[in-house]
C-alpha positions, -999 to 999 in steps of 0.1 A, spaced: 1 1 0 27 23 10 49 14 -20 18 20 -43 12 56 -30 51 62 -32 54 48 -67 24 71 -77 38 102 -60 73 95 -76 62 92 -112 33 115 -110 15 97 -140 16 61 -129 -15 43 -119 -11 22 -86 -5 -16 -91 -34 -31 -68 -34 -64 -82 -21 -80 -48 -39 -57 -24 -66 -65 0 -96 -47 -6 -92 -25 24 -57 -15 10 -71 -9 -24 -99 16 -9 -74 32 11 -49 38 -19 -78 49 -40 -91 72 -15 -61 88 -7 -54 95 -46 -88 110 -50 -86 132 -20 -47 139 -23 -53 179 -28 -76 180 2 -51 159 23 -22 180 12 -41 212 22 -48 199 57 -12 185 60 2 220 52 -19 237 77 0 220 104 35 214 92 52 246 101 80 253 81 74 224 54 57 224 23 41 191 13 60 192 -19 94 196 -1 87 166 22 104 135 15 82 112 -9 77 85 18 68 113 45 40 126 23 27 92 15 28 81 52 10 115 61 -16 114 34 -23 78 42 -26 84 80 -49 117 77 -71 98 51 -76 70 78 -83 97 105 -111 114 84 -127 85 63 -121 55 84 -134 64 119 -134 30 131 -99 29 131 -86 40 165 -65 72 165 -36 56 183 -34 28 160 -34 52 130 -5 73 144 15 42 157 14 27 124 23 58 106 52 64 128 64 29 125 65 33 87 81 67 87 111 53 111 114 24 89 114 36 53 122 73 59 147 97 77 159 93 112 137 125 120 104 113 101 91 93 131 89 124 152 77 146 123 50 123 112 41 119 149 36 157 155 18 162 122 -8 134 127 -12 138 163 -23 176 156 -44 166 128 -62 141 152 -70 163 175 -85 185 148 -105 159 129 -111 135 155 -119 156 188 -151 145 201 -172 174 222 -176 163 259 -217 159 270 -212 193 287 -204 213 255 
């Protein structure tokens, strides 16, 4: 899934190879690609000093995927989304990417998953 997003972003004109993906992975990849501009705008709003197009390709893919899940996969717990994104960033990107991804997605999670209390 991450590889497909990476390749599409890197080559710009590529269609993702979803032939060996699960139905959920295909849904996520397709959703990220369909909403890429929206996701990038939201990411750019919280990534101080970093334009999305200047981020490492892997970081962009991980952030887009994580944010898509935060917004459009509400049954997936926030902690699971953020932990998986950080793990992917640490494994496949730069040494500082895990912390960066954690900060950006944590901020976005507060904005997009915060639930009002009963008193509000």
